[in-house]
Backbone atoms as SQL, in Angstrom:
CREATE TABLE atoms (id INTEGER PRIMARY KEY, chain TEXT, resi INTEGER, resn TEXT, atom TEXT, x REAL, y REAL, z REAL);
INSERT INTO atoms VALUES
  (1, 'A', 1, 'ALA', 'N', -121.179, -7.504, 257.043),
  (2, 'A', 1, 'ALA', 'CA', -122.061, -8.106, 256.020),
  (3, 'A', 1, 'ALA', 'C', -122.124, -9.807, 256.125),
  (4, 'A', 2, 'PRO', 'N', -123.040, -10.715, 256.245),
  (5, 'A', 2, 'PRO', 'CA', -122.464, -12.217, 256.027),
  (6, 'A', 2, 'PRO', 'C', -121.645, -12.577, 254.876),
  (7, 'A', 3, 'VAL', 'N', -120.445, -13.365, 254.911),
  (8, 'A', 3, 'VAL', 'CA', -119.751, -13.960, 253.866),
  (9, 'A', 3, 'VAL', 'C', -120.173, -15.051, 253.388),
  (10, 'A', 4, 'THR', 'N', -120.420, -15.234, 252.164),
  (11, 'A', 4, 'THR', 'CA', -121.169, -16.902, 251.379),
  (12, 'A', 4, 'THR', 'C', -119.947, -17.187, 250.616),
  (13, 'A', 5, 'THR', 'N', -119.422, -18.259, 250.408),
  (14, 'A', 5, 'THR', 'CA', -118.443, -18.879, 249.863),
  (15, 'A', 5, 'THR', 'C', -118.844, -19.957, 249.262),
  (16, 'A', 6, 'THR', 'N', -118.749, -20.070, 247.584),
  (17, 'A', 6, 'THR', 'CA', -118.905, -20.941, 246.862),
  (18, 'A', 6, 'THR', 'C', -118.037, -21.509, 246.592),
  (19, 'A', 7, 'GLU', 'N', -117.673, -23.476, 246.563),
  (20, 'A', 7, 'GLU', 'CA', -116.516, -23.593, 246.095),
  (21, 'A', 7, 'GLU', 'C', -117.048, -24.416, 244.889),
  (22, 'A', 8, 'ALA', 'N', -116.691, -24.239, 243.977),
  (23, 'A', 8, 'ALA', 'CA', -116.807, -24.832, 242.205),
  (24, 'A', 8, 'ALA', 'C', -115.937, -26.362, 242.633),
  (25, 'A', 9, 'PRO', 'N', -116.743, -26.862, 241.986),
  (26, 'A', 9, 'PRO', 'CA', -116.144, -28.529, 241.587),
  (27, 'A', 9, 'PRO', 'C', -115.150, -28.303, 240.596),
  (28, 'A', 10, 'VAL', 'N', -114.575, -29.071, 241.356),
  (29, 'A', 10, 'VAL', 'CA', -112.919, -29.588, 240.988),
  (30, 'A', 10, 'VAL', 'C', -113.357, -30.772, 240.052),
  (31, 'A', 11, 'THR', 'N', -112.315, -30.226, 238.878),
  (32, 'A', 11, 'THR', 'CA', -112.642, -31.545, 237.667),
  (33, 'A', 11, 'THR', 'C', -111.307, -31.812, 236.941),
  (34, 'A', 12, 'THR', 'N', -110.564, -32.671, 237.281),
  (35, 'A', 12, 'THR', 'CA', -109.019, -33.490, 236.673),
  (36, 'A', 12, 'THR', 'C', -109.551, -34.339, 235.473),
  (37, 'A', 13, 'THR', 'N', -108.483, -33.832, 234.699),
  (38, 'A', 13, 'THR', 'CA', -108.723, -34.241, 233.174),
  (39, 'A', 13, 'THR', 'C', -107.007, -35.169, 233.013),
  (40, 'A', 14, 'GLU', 'N', -107.051, -36.435, 233.227),
  (41, 'A', 14, 'GLU', 'CA', -105.680, -37.171, 233.046),
  (42, 'A', 14, 'GLU', 'C', -105.372, -36.894, 231.439),
  (43, 'A', 15, 'ALA', 'N', -104.352, -36.630, 231.170),
  (44, 'A', 15, 'ALA', 'CA', -103.779, -36.778, 229.906),
  (45, 'A', 15, 'ALA', 'C', -103.260, -38.066, 229.439),
  (46, 'A', 16, 'PRO', 'N', -103.508, -39.010, 228.937),
  (47, 'A', 16, 'PRO', 'CA', -102.901, -40.325, 228.081),
  (48, 'A', 16, 'PRO', 'C', -101.459, -40.144, 228.443),
  (49, 'A', 17, 'VAL', 'N', -101.256, -41.542, 228.561),
  (50, 'A', 17, 'VAL', 'CA', -99.665, -41.026, 228.846),
  (51, 'A', 17, 'VAL', 'C', -98.854, -42.548, 227.428),
  (52, 'A', 18, 'THR', 'N', -98.427, -41.507, 226.462),
  (53, 'A', 18, 'THR', 'CA', -97.674, -41.779, 225.290),
  (54, 'A', 18, 'THR', 'C', -96.423, -42.167, 225.294),
  (55, 'A', 19, 'THR', 'N', -95.658, -43.112, 224.918),
  (56, 'A', 19, 'THR', 'CA', -94.217, -43.349, 224.900),
  (57, 'A', 19, 'THR', 'C', -93.687, -44.024, 223.514),
  (58, 'A', 20, 'THR', 'N', -92.837, -42.743, 223.349),
  (59, 'A', 20, 'THR', 'CA', -92.405, -43.003, 221.961),
  (60, 'A', 20, 'THR', 'C', -90.789, -43.669, 221.854),
  (61, 'A', 21, 'GLU', 'N', -90.250, -44.509, 222.221),
  (62, 'A', 21, 'GLU', 'CA', -89.133, -44.900, 221.621),
  (63, 'A', 21, 'GLU', 'C', -87.866, -44.284, 220.884),
  (64, 'A', 22, 'ALA', 'N', -87.193, -43.660, 220.374),
  (65, 'A', 22, 'ALA', 'CA', -86.483, -43.856, 219.451),
  (66, 'A', 22, 'ALA', 'C', -85.261, -44.881, 219.303),
  (67, 'A', 23, 'PRO', 'N', -85.491, -44.939, 217.976),
  (68, 'A', 23, 'PRO', 'CA', -83.882, -46.220, 217.647),
  (69, 'A', 23, 'PRO', 'C', -82.959, -45.803, 218.069),
  (70, 'A', 24, 'VAL', 'N', -82.394, -46.750, 218.597),
  (71, 'A', 24, 'VAL', 'CA', -80.964, -46.381, 219.096),
  (72, 'A', 24, 'VAL', 'C', -80.108, -47.389, 217.915),
  (73, 'A', 25, 'THR', 'N', -79.118, -45.868, 217.560),
  (74, 'A', 25, 'THR', 'CA', -78.236, -45.747, 216.620),
  (75, 'A', 25, 'THR', 'C', -76.992, -46.019, 217.140),
  (76, 'A', 26, 'THR', 'N', -76.118, -46.313, 217.135),
  (77, 'A', 26, 'THR', 'CA', -74.784, -46.534, 217.615),
  (78, 'A', 26, 'THR', 'C', -73.666, -46.659, 216.323),
  (79, 'A', 27, 'THR', 'N', -72.774, -46.328, 215.988),
  (80, 'A', 27, 'THR', 'CA', -71.715, -46.356, 214.971),
  (81, 'A', 27, 'THR', 'C', -70.537, -47.491, 216.096),
  (82, 'A', 28, 'GLY', 'N', -69.924, -48.153, 214.876),
  (83, 'A', 28, 'GLY', 'CA', -68.677, -48.913, 215.743),
  (84, 'A', 28, 'GLY', 'C', -67.893, -47.548, 216.073),
  (85, 'A', 29, 'GLY', 'N', -67.369, -46.841, 215.683),
  (86, 'A', 29, 'GLY', 'CA', -66.474, -46.198, 216.185),
  (87, 'A', 29, 'GLY', 'C', -66.866, -45.372, 217.571),
  (88, 'A', 30, 'SER', 'N', -68.246, -44.890, 217.175),
  (89, 'A', 30, 'SER', 'CA', -68.900, -43.904, 218.759),
  (90, 'A', 30, 'SER', 'C', -68.489, -44.938, 219.883),
  (91, 'A', 31, 'SER', 'N', -68.866, -46.231, 219.691),
  (92, 'A', 31, 'SER', 'CA', -69.092, -46.697, 220.913),
  (93, 'A', 31, 'SER', 'C', -67.817, -47.641, 221.287),
  (94, 'A', 32, 'ALA', 'N', -66.734, -47.892, 220.341),
  (95, 'A', 32, 'ALA', 'CA', -65.452, -48.206, 220.853),
  (96, 'A', 32, 'ALA', 'C', -64.870, -46.885, 221.207),
  (97, 'A', 33, 'CYS', 'N', -65.231, -46.044, 220.958),
  (98, 'A', 33, 'CYS', 'CA', -64.307, -44.666, 221.747),
  (99, 'A', 33, 'CYS', 'C', -65.099, -44.598, 222.887),
  (100, 'A', 34, 'GLU', 'N', -66.475, -44.896, 223.100),
  (101, 'A', 34, 'GLU', 'CA', -66.825, -44.674, 224.234),
  (102, 'A', 34, 'GLU', 'C', -66.345, -45.392, 225.711),
  (103, 'A', 35, 'GLU', 'N', -66.253, -46.941, 224.954),
  (104, 'A', 35, 'GLU', 'CA', -65.145, -48.024, 225.903),
  (105, 'A', 35, 'GLU', 'C', -63.886, -47.884, 226.057),
  (106, 'A', 36, 'ALA', 'N', -63.133, -47.086, 225.016),
  (107, 'A', 36, 'ALA', 'CA', -61.665, -46.608, 224.909),
  (108, 'A', 36, 'ALA', 'C', -61.413, -45.676, 226.439),
  (109, 'A', 37, 'ASP', 'N', -62.798, -44.055, 226.488),
  (110, 'A', 37, 'ASP', 'CA', -62.568, -43.807, 227.139),
  (111, 'A', 37, 'ASP', 'C', -63.005, -44.335, 228.390),
  (112, 'A', 38, 'ARG', 'N', -63.497, -45.383, 228.381),
  (113, 'A', 38, 'ARG', 'CA', -64.355, -46.203, 230.036),
  (114, 'A', 38, 'ARG', 'C', -63.241, -46.878, 230.736),
  (115, 'A', 39, 'ARG', 'N', -62.128, -47.427, 229.445),
  (116, 'A', 39, 'ARG', 'CA', -60.920, -48.313, 230.223),
  (117, 'A', 39, 'ARG', 'C', -59.794, -46.810, 230.902),
  (118, 'A', 40, 'CYS', 'N', -59.977, -45.684, 229.988),
  (119, 'A', 40, 'CYS', 'CA', -58.798, -45.049, 230.361),
  (120, 'A', 40, 'CYS', 'C', -59.470, -44.120, 232.048),
  (121, 'A', 41, 'LEU', 'N', -60.512, -43.998, 231.669),
  (122, 'A', 41, 'LEU', 'CA', -61.123, -43.314, 233.361),
  (123, 'A', 41, 'LEU', 'C', -60.933, -44.560, 234.713),
  (124, 'A', 42, 'GLU', 'N', -60.904, -46.304, 233.967),
  (125, 'A', 42, 'GLU', 'CA', -60.489, -46.709, 235.096),
  (126, 'A', 42, 'GLU', 'C', -59.763, -46.735, 235.344),
  (127, 'A', 43, 'SER', 'N', -58.320, -46.836, 235.307),
  (128, 'A', 43, 'SER', 'CA', -56.442, -46.359, 235.458),
  (129, 'A', 43, 'SER', 'C', -56.478, -45.057, 236.025),
  (130, 'A', 44, 'TYR', 'N', -57.118, -43.732, 235.023),
  (131, 'A', 44, 'TYR', 'CA', -56.715, -42.639, 236.226),
  (132, 'A', 44, 'TYR', 'C', -57.881, -41.591, 236.027),
  (133, 'A', 45, 'PRO', 'N', -58.508, -41.326, 237.114),
  (134, 'A', 45, 'PRO', 'CA', -59.627, -40.063, 237.608),
  (135, 'A', 45, 'PRO', 'C', -59.844, -38.965, 236.181),
  (136, 'A', 46, 'GLY', 'N', -60.816, -39.070, 235.301),
  (137, 'A', 46, 'GLY', 'CA', -60.976, -38.337, 234.810),
  (138, 'A', 46, 'GLY', 'C', -60.181, -38.274, 233.778),
  (139, 'A', 47, 'SER', 'N', -60.058, -39.139, 233.788),
  (140, 'A', 47, 'SER', 'CA', -59.008, -39.393, 231.821),
  (141, 'A', 47, 'SER', 'C', -59.814, -40.054, 230.767),
  (142, 'A', 48, 'TYR', 'N', -59.247, -39.634, 229.684),
  (143, 'A', 48, 'TYR', 'CA', -59.981, -40.047, 228.416),
  (144, 'A', 48, 'TYR', 'C', -59.156, -40.790, 227.514),
  (145, 'A', 49, 'CYS', 'N', -59.748, -40.905, 226.219),
  (146, 'A', 49, 'CYS', 'CA', -58.578, -41.231, 225.017),
  (147, 'A', 49, 'CYS', 'C', -58.346, -39.923, 224.444),
  (148, 'A', 50, 'MET', 'N', -56.854, -39.604, 224.238),
  (149, 'A', 50, 'MET', 'CA', -57.001, -38.429, 223.399),
  (150, 'A', 50, 'MET', 'C', -56.227, -39.405, 222.012),
  (151, 'A', 51, 'ARG', 'N', -57.537, -38.892, 221.422),
  (152, 'A', 51, 'ARG', 'CA', -57.261, -39.611, 219.903),
  (153, 'A', 51, 'ARG', 'C', -56.982, -38.843, 218.519),
  (154, 'A', 52, 'TYR', 'N', -56.520, -37.466, 218.925),
  (155, 'A', 52, 'TYR', 'CA', -55.540, -36.349, 218.460),
  (156, 'A', 52, 'TYR', 'C', -54.141, -36.586, 218.467),
  (157, 'A', 53, 'LYS', 'N', -54.049, -37.434, 219.335),
  (158, 'A', 53, 'LYS', 'CA', -52.544, -37.576, 219.408),
  (159, 'A', 53, 'LYS', 'C', -52.239, -39.133, 218.665),
  (160, 'A', 54, 'LEU', 'N', -50.996, -38.851, 218.288),
  (161, 'A', 54, 'LEU', 'CA', -50.619, -40.003, 217.484),
  (162, 'A', 54, 'LEU', 'C', -48.691, -40.463, 218.486),
  (163, 'A', 55, 'PRO', 'N', -49.305, -41.344, 219.231),
  (164, 'A', 55, 'PRO', 'CA', -50.043, -42.492, 219.144),
  (165, 'A', 55, 'PRO', 'C', -51.282, -42.066, 220.142),
  (166, 'A', 56, 'SER', 'N', -52.420, -42.633, 219.992),
  (167, 'A', 56, 'SER', 'CA', -53.306, -42.420, 220.740),
  (168, 'A', 56, 'SER', 'C', -53.007, -42.637, 222.139),
  (169, 'A', 57, 'VAL', 'N', -53.716, -41.871, 223.625),
  (170, 'A', 57, 'VAL', 'CA', -53.195, -41.903, 225.029),
  (171, 'A', 57, 'VAL', 'C', -54.158, -41.733, 226.040),
  (172, 'A', 58, 'CYS', 'N', -54.123, -42.289, 226.701),
  (173, 'A', 58, 'CYS', 'CA', -55.055, -41.556, 227.716),
  (174, 'A', 58, 'CYS', 'C', -54.358, -40.718, 228.698),
  (175, 'A', 59, 'TRP', 'N', -55.306, -39.819, 228.418),
  (176, 'A', 59, 'TRP', 'CA', -54.956, -38.187, 229.616),
  (177, 'A', 59, 'TRP', 'C', -54.437, -38.720, 230.663),
  (178, 'A', 60, 'GLY', 'N', -53.447, -38.414, 231.753),
  (179, 'A', 60, 'GLY', 'CA', -52.995, -38.405, 232.414),
  (180, 'A', 60, 'GLY', 'C', -52.237, -39.571, 233.073),
  (181, 'A', 61, 'SER', 'N', -52.251, -40.268, 232.579),
  (182, 'A', 61, 'SER', 'CA', -51.838, -42.462, 232.774),
  (183, 'A', 61, 'SER', 'C', -50.526, -42.305, 230.768),
  (184, 'A', 62, 'ASN', 'N', -51.210, -41.819, 230.176),
  (185, 'A', 62, 'ASN', 'CA', -50.216, -41.950, 228.930),
  (186, 'A', 62, 'ASN', 'C', -50.377, -43.511, 228.387),
  (187, 'A', 63, 'GLU', 'N', -51.640, -44.562, 228.880),
  (188, 'A', 63, 'GLU', 'CA', -51.744, -45.396, 228.329),
  (189, 'A', 63, 'GLU', 'C', -51.810, -45.338, 227.040),
  (190, 'A', 64, 'LEU', 'N', -51.903, -46.544, 226.412),
  (191, 'A', 64, 'LEU', 'CA', -52.571, -46.535, 224.792),
  (192, 'A', 64, 'LEU', 'C', -53.931, -46.678, 224.478),
  (193, 'A', 65, 'CYS', 'N', -54.446, -46.099, 223.979),
  (194, 'A', 65, 'CYS', 'CA', -55.861, -46.258, 224.140),
  (195, 'A', 65, 'CYS', 'C', -56.170, -46.217, 222.071),
  (196, 'A', 66, 'THR', 'N', -57.532, -46.737, 221.734),
  (197, 'A', 66, 'THR', 'CA', -58.041, -46.685, 220.511),
  (198, 'A', 66, 'THR', 'C', -58.992, -46.558, 220.475),
  (199, 'A', 67, 'CYS', 'N', -59.789, -46.237, 219.427),
  (200, 'A', 67, 'CYS', 'CA', -61.364, -46.056, 219.155),
  (201, 'A', 67, 'CYS', 'C', -61.732, -46.767, 217.853),
  (202, 'A', 68, 'ASP', 'N', -60.536, -48.287, 217.628),
  (203, 'A', 68, 'ASP', 'CA', -60.781, -48.869, 216.559),
  (204, 'A', 68, 'ASP', 'C', -61.561, -49.686, 217.109),
  (205, 'A', 69, 'ALA', 'N', -62.989, -50.419, 216.354),
  (206, 'A', 69, 'ALA', 'CA', -63.515, -51.281, 216.726),
  (207, 'A', 69, 'ALA', 'C', -63.196, -52.961, 217.430),
  (208, 'A', 70, 'GLY', 'N', -63.421, -53.539, 218.273),
  (209, 'A', 70, 'GLY', 'CA', -62.432, -54.698, 218.273),
  (210, 'A', 70, 'GLY', 'C', -61.355, -54.822, 218.881),
  (211, 'A', 71, 'SER', 'N', -61.094, -53.678, 219.361),
  (212, 'A', 71, 'SER', 'CA', -59.443, -53.345, 220.121),
  (213, 'A', 71, 'SER', 'C', -59.609, -52.158, 221.146),
  (214, 'A', 72, 'THR', 'N', -59.835, -52.415, 222.218),
  (215, 'A', 72, 'THR', 'CA', -60.192, -51.405, 223.113),
  (216, 'A', 72, 'THR', 'C', -59.204, -51.260, 224.099),
  (217, 'A', 73, 'THR', 'N', -58.381, -52.338, 224.274),
  (218, 'A', 73, 'THR', 'CA', -57.115, -52.164, 225.311),
  (219, 'A', 73, 'THR', 'C', -56.385, -51.316, 225.609),
  (220, 'A', 74, 'THR', 'N', -55.890, -51.004, 226.664),
  (221, 'A', 74, 'THR', 'CA', -54.893, -49.590, 226.882),
  (222, 'A', 74, 'THR', 'C', -53.407, -50.549, 227.275),
  (223, 'A', 75, 'HIS', 'N', -52.148, -50.312, 227.077),
  (224, 'A', 75, 'HIS', 'CA', -51.257, -50.470, 227.530),
  (225, 'A', 75, 'HIS', 'C', -50.296, -49.303, 227.943),
  (226, 'A', 76, 'PRO', 'N', -49.445, -49.264, 229.536),
  (227, 'A', 76, 'PRO', 'CA', -48.756, -48.202, 229.501),
  (228, 'A', 76, 'PRO', 'C', -47.804, -47.761, 228.399),
  (229, 'A', 77, 'VAL', 'N', -47.499, -47.111, 228.674),
  (230, 'A', 77, 'VAL', 'CA', -46.499, -46.218, 227.506),
  (231, 'A', 77, 'VAL', 'C', -45.477, -45.385, 228.425),
  (232, 'A', 78, 'THR', 'N', -44.234, -46.324, 228.538),
  (233, 'A', 78, 'THR', 'CA', -43.064, -45.098, 229.207),
  (234, 'A', 78, 'THR', 'C', -42.986, -43.955, 228.673),
  (235, 'A', 79, 'GLY', 'N', -42.498, -43.310, 229.281),
  (236, 'A', 79, 'GLY', 'CA', -41.960, -41.751, 228.783),
  (237, 'A', 79, 'GLY', 'C', -42.231, -41.534, 227.558),
  (238, 'A', 80, 'GLY', 'N', -43.696, -41.129, 227.189),
  (239, 'A', 80, 'GLY', 'CA', -44.373, -40.831, 225.711),
  (240, 'A', 80, 'GLY', 'C', -44.049, -39.302, 225.775),
  (241, 'A', 81, 'ILE', 'N', -44.197, -38.614, 224.544),
  (242, 'A', 81, 'ILE', 'CA', -43.733, -37.578, 224.047),
  (243, 'A', 81, 'ILE', 'C', -44.103, -36.561, 225.021),
  (244, 'A', 82, 'CYS', 'N', -45.121, -36.665, 225.447),
  (245, 'A', 82, 'CYS', 'CA', -45.529, -35.712, 226.135),
  (246, 'A', 82, 'CYS', 'C', -45.993, -35.316, 227.526),
  (247, 'A', 83, 'TYR', 'N', -45.472, -36.707, 228.142),
  (248, 'A', 83, 'TYR', 'CA', -46.070, -37.525, 229.300),
  (249, 'A', 83, 'TYR', 'C', -45.546, -36.466, 230.639),
  (250, 'A', 84, 'GLU', 'N', -44.422, -35.856, 230.660),
  (251, 'A', 84, 'GLU', 'CA', -44.258, -35.083, 231.789),
  (252, 'A', 84, 'GLU', 'C', -44.574, -33.600, 231.432),
  (253, 'A', 85, 'GLU', 'N', -44.435, -33.067, 230.563),
  (254, 'A', 85, 'GLU', 'CA', -45.347, -31.863, 230.449),
  (255, 'A', 85, 'GLU', 'C', -46.921, -31.893, 230.158),
  (256, 'A', 86, 'ASP', 'N', -47.194, -33.155, 230.181),
  (257, 'A', 86, 'ASP', 'CA', -48.947, -33.131, 230.083),
  (258, 'A', 86, 'ASP', 'C', -49.308, -33.234, 232.048),
  (259, 'A', 87, 'LEU', 'N', -48.292, -33.976, 232.659),
  (260, 'A', 87, 'LEU', 'CA', -49.014, -33.874, 233.706),
  (261, 'A', 87, 'LEU', 'C', -48.699, -32.742, 234.790),
  (262, 'A', 88, 'ARG', 'N', -47.603, -31.592, 234.323),
  (263, 'A', 88, 'ARG', 'CA', -47.369, -30.730, 234.973),
  (264, 'A', 88, 'ARG', 'C', -48.462, -29.625, 234.204),
  (265, 'A', 89, 'CYS', 'N', -48.943, -29.533, 233.116),
  (266, 'A', 89, 'CYS', 'CA', -50.029, -28.609, 233.058),
  (267, 'A', 89, 'CYS', 'C', -51.361, -29.501, 233.286),
  (268, 'A', 90, 'ALA', 'N', -51.404, -30.432, 233.964),
  (269, 'A', 90, 'ALA', 'CA', -52.371, -30.742, 234.417),
  (270, 'A', 90, 'ALA', 'C', -52.496, -30.516, 235.992),
  (271, 'A', 91, 'SER', 'N', -51.472, -29.913, 236.485),
  (272, 'A', 91, 'SER', 'CA', -51.300, -29.983, 238.016),
  (273, 'A', 91, 'SER', 'C', -51.703, -28.376, 238.112),
  (274, 'A', 92, 'LEU', 'N', -51.124, -27.711, 237.132),
  (275, 'A', 92, 'LEU', 'CA', -51.685, -25.985, 236.669),
  (276, 'A', 92, 'LEU', 'C', -53.113, -25.993, 236.960),
  (277, 'A', 93, 'LYS', 'N', -53.996, -26.938, 235.920),
  (278, 'A', 93, 'LYS', 'CA', -55.394, -26.555, 235.819),
  (279, 'A', 93, 'LYS', 'C', -55.691, -27.896, 235.377),
  (280, 'A', 94, 'GLU', 'N', -57.091, -28.418, 235.862),
  (281, 'A', 94, 'GLU', 'CA', -57.381, -30.223, 235.503),
  (282, 'A', 94, 'GLU', 'C', -57.884, -29.926, 234.350),
  (283, 'A', 95, 'GLY', 'N', -57.542, -31.087, 233.510),
  (284, 'A', 95, 'GLY', 'CA', -57.781, -31.411, 232.636),
  (285, 'A', 95, 'GLY', 'C', -56.918, -31.058, 230.864),
  (286, 'A', 96, 'SER', 'N', -55.698, -30.285, 232.129),
  (287, 'A', 96, 'SER', 'CA', -55.154, -29.270, 231.066),
  (288, 'A', 96, 'SER', 'C', -53.951, -30.348, 230.261),
  (289, 'A', 97, 'TYR', 'N', -52.988, -29.857, 229.402),
  (290, 'A', 97, 'TYR', 'CA', -52.131, -30.789, 228.539),
  (291, 'A', 97, 'TYR', 'C', -51.151, -29.592, 227.660),
  (292, 'A', 98, 'CYS', 'N', -49.942, -30.612, 227.359),
  (293, 'A', 98, 'CYS', 'CA', -49.394, -29.337, 226.622),
  (294, 'A', 98, 'CYS', 'C', -49.662, -29.551, 224.900),
  (295, 'A', 99, 'LYS', 'N', -50.266, -28.499, 224.441),
  (296, 'A', 99, 'LYS', 'CA', -50.276, -28.232, 223.023),
  (297, 'A', 99, 'LYS', 'C', -49.145, -27.966, 222.389),
  (298, 'A', 100, 'TYR', 'N', -48.392, -29.028, 222.279),
  (299, 'A', 100, 'TYR', 'CA', -46.996, -28.840, 221.849),
  (300, 'A', 100, 'TYR', 'C', -47.081, -28.199, 220.210),
  (301, 'A', 101, 'TRP', 'N', -48.171, -28.978, 219.459),
  (302, 'A', 101, 'TRP', 'CA', -48.032, -28.297, 218.269),
  (303, 'A', 101, 'TRP', 'C', -48.558, -26.761, 217.688),
  (304, 'A', 102, 'SER', 'N', -48.770, -25.898, 219.070),
  (305, 'A', 102, 'SER', 'CA', -49.107, -24.865, 219.430),
  (306, 'A', 102, 'SER', 'C', -47.788, -24.008, 218.728),
  (307, 'A', 103, 'ASP', 'N', -47.694, -22.577, 218.548),
  (308, 'A', 103, 'ASP', 'CA', -46.456, -21.877, 218.435),
  (309, 'A', 103, 'ASP', 'C', -47.184, -20.522, 219.432),
  (310, 'A', 104, 'PRO', 'N', -46.518, -20.531, 220.500),
  (311, 'A', 104, 'PRO', 'CA', -45.586, -21.186, 221.096),
  (312, 'A', 104, 'PRO', 'C', -46.344, -22.336, 221.891),
  (313, 'A', 105, 'SER', 'N', -45.711, -23.419, 222.280),
  (314, 'A', 105, 'SER', 'CA', -46.417, -24.454, 223.031),
  (315, 'A', 105, 'SER', 'C', -46.702, -24.392, 224.273),
  (316, 'A', 106, 'MET', 'N', -48.181, -24.308, 224.555),
  (317, 'A', 106, 'MET', 'CA', -48.410, -23.636, 225.981),
  (318, 'A', 106, 'MET', 'C', -49.451, -24.690, 226.402),
  (319, 'A', 107, 'CYS', 'N', -49.627, -24.635, 227.746),
  (320, 'A', 107, 'CYS', 'CA', -50.869, -25.882, 228.793),
  (321, 'A', 107, 'CYS', 'C', -51.985, -25.279, 228.301),
  (322, 'A', 108, 'TRP', 'N', -52.966, -26.072, 227.857),
  (323, 'A', 108, 'TRP', 'CA', -54.216, -25.739, 227.505),
  (324, 'A', 108, 'TRP', 'C', -54.853, -25.019, 228.746),
  (325, 'A', 109, 'GLY', 'N', -55.756, -24.270, 228.572),
  (326, 'A', 109, 'GLY', 'CA', -56.189, -23.214, 229.199),
  (327, 'A', 109, 'GLY', 'C', -55.446, -22.185, 230.148),
  (328, 'A', 110, 'THR', 'N', -54.204, -21.986, 229.865),
  (329, 'A', 110, 'THR', 'CA', -53.388, -21.693, 231.095),
  (330, 'A', 110, 'THR', 'C', -52.659, -20.555, 229.755),
  (331, 'A', 111, 'GLU', 'N', -51.896, -19.688, 230.630),
  (332, 'A', 111, 'GLU', 'CA', -50.670, -18.753, 229.711),
  (333, 'A', 111, 'GLU', 'C', -49.606, -19.554, 229.666),
  (334, 'A', 112, 'GLU', 'N', -49.221, -20.890, 230.391),
  (335, 'A', 112, 'GLU', 'CA', -48.084, -21.339, 230.699),
  (336, 'A', 112, 'GLU', 'C', -47.533, -22.037, 229.712),
  (337, 'A', 113, 'LEU', 'N', -46.149, -22.035, 229.162),
  (338, 'A', 113, 'LEU', 'CA', -45.396, -22.496, 228.497),
  (339, 'A', 113, 'LEU', 'C', -44.943, -23.462, 228.634),
  (340, 'A', 114, 'CYS', 'N', -44.693, -24.595, 227.794),
  (341, 'A', 114, 'CYS', 'CA', -44.520, -25.785, 227.483),
  (342, 'A', 114, 'CYS', 'C', -43.751, -26.170, 226.886),
  (343, 'A', 115, 'SER', 'N', -43.152, -27.502, 226.925),
  (344, 'A', 115, 'SER', 'CA', -42.039, -28.066, 225.714),
  (345, 'A', 115, 'SER', 'C', -41.910, -29.464, 225.717),
  (346, 'A', 116, 'CYS', 'N', -42.178, -30.277, 224.585),
  (347, 'A', 116, 'CYS', 'CA', -42.238, -31.944, 224.775),
  (348, 'A', 116, 'CYS', 'C', -41.185, -32.315, 223.995),
  (349, 'A', 117, 'GLU', 'N', -39.988, -31.319, 223.919),
  (350, 'A', 117, 'GLU', 'CA', -38.838, -31.885, 223.441),
  (351, 'A', 117, 'GLU', 'C', -37.956, -32.770, 224.098);
């Protein structure tokens, strides 16, 4: 039997492109912390400002850092309270540090004990 093919007309409708830009809102603290993290990262790969430590230091390099607006400079710290143990913990698992405030003190993300005394 003969085969008959009928092609339907192709109709394309393009939707109008509408772009809405959300307002950018940043707080001084957030952008200052991003800046502190960036400065830490410049001095040590994978670093960030550990704001929960007193004083706040960059992970891996133990340089002082701050999220205070207007002051994002870093300074080297010689022998911070947990510098050696943080480095040892980081050698066991990337990003790890000594959770010296826990009982018992352990390297974050591991079962390894650590001590910052």
